[in-house]
N, C-alpha and C positions, 0 to 999 in steps of 0.2 A: 607723276599724277595720280592722285586719289580720287575718286567722284562715286556718286551711287549710279545704278544703272539708270536713270533717272536726267542724269548729265548726259553730254556727247562732249566725247573725248577728242582732238584732233591728232591723229597720231604724226609725230614729227620726230626725226632721224636722231636716235639719243635718249630720246626719252619712252621710259615705260610706264604706259597706261593700266591703273588697276581698278577694275570696275567691282564695285562690293553692294550690300543689298540696301535698299531704301529705309531701310530701320536707322530710328533717328541718330545713332550716332557711331554709325557702321564705320565710315569713313574713320572719324576721330580714333575709334579702335583700332582698327587697323594701321593706320600710322605710330600709333603710340606702340602697338605690341611689334611692329618692326622695325623702328629709328633705334638708332646708336649713339654713345656719346661722341662730339666733334660732327654729327651731320650738320645741314643746313635745312632748318623748316620755314617756308614762305606761308603765312598765315594770319588773318586775321581775327581768330577764335582765340579768345584770350585764354578760357578754359583748355583747350588742347596745347595753348603754347606754355601755359602754367605746368601741365603734363611733361612737356616736353623738356622743360630749363631744369627741371629738377633731372634727368635723364645725364644732363651735359650736353644738351642739343643749342646751336645757338639759331633763335629764332627772332625771323625778320617780318615787320609788317609788308605789306604789298605797297604803302606809301614810304617803304626806306628807313623805318625804324625800327633799331633792333629792342628785342625786351629785355629784362635782366629779370631775376629774380627780388629785385628792392621794387623795379617798377609793376610788374604783372602782380602786388599782392593789390594795389594802389588800381590800377585799371579794372582788377575783379569786383573790387570793392566801388567803384563807381557803376560796372555793370549791376551787380546787385542792387545797388539803391537805384537805378533808373528802374530796373525792372517794378520794384515797389511801387513807381511813382505810376506804370503803365498801368499797374492792377486797380490803380485808385483813379484811376480813368486820366490820367497826365502826360502825356504825350508831347516828347520834344520834335524838335525838327530831325532829328537820325543824322548819318553822316554824310558831311559833303560829298559831292561827286566826284567821283575819281579822273584827275585830268592830266593834261599832257606835263606840266608841271611836277605832279606825282608821278608819273613814270618814269621821268628823267631822274629826280632823285634816287628814286629805287637802282634806275640803273648806274648811277654814281656811287652809292652806296656799296652796292654789291662789286662793282669793278673795283673799290677802294680793299674790299674786306678781302676777295679772293685772290687780290694783285698781295696783300700782306700776306695771307697762307705760304703763295708763293715762295716770299723772304725768309720762312720760318725755317 
């Protein structure tokens, strides 16, 4: 787990917590500098996902959707268009709240993915 010093990370067995400074992209830079091909990254940050996909990392959203080189271009373009609209005073609704169903989909996706890895 990587977060700035502004965020509290709960200690868990088997989980390494890394605290970085609070500058804008510190956590992303730490992750992109320390991640390797075939690692798994869980993020909803499309920019970080794009960098890591280029390094051969498996990237999944907290809602259980795997990103690909093909899908990330579309998502980055949508993010750019949304930012332009916000600068012009147009605001959307934002993401829908994270639900128990989202958590279950994520768990099912990761369970299947990890099981498939064991069979390789």
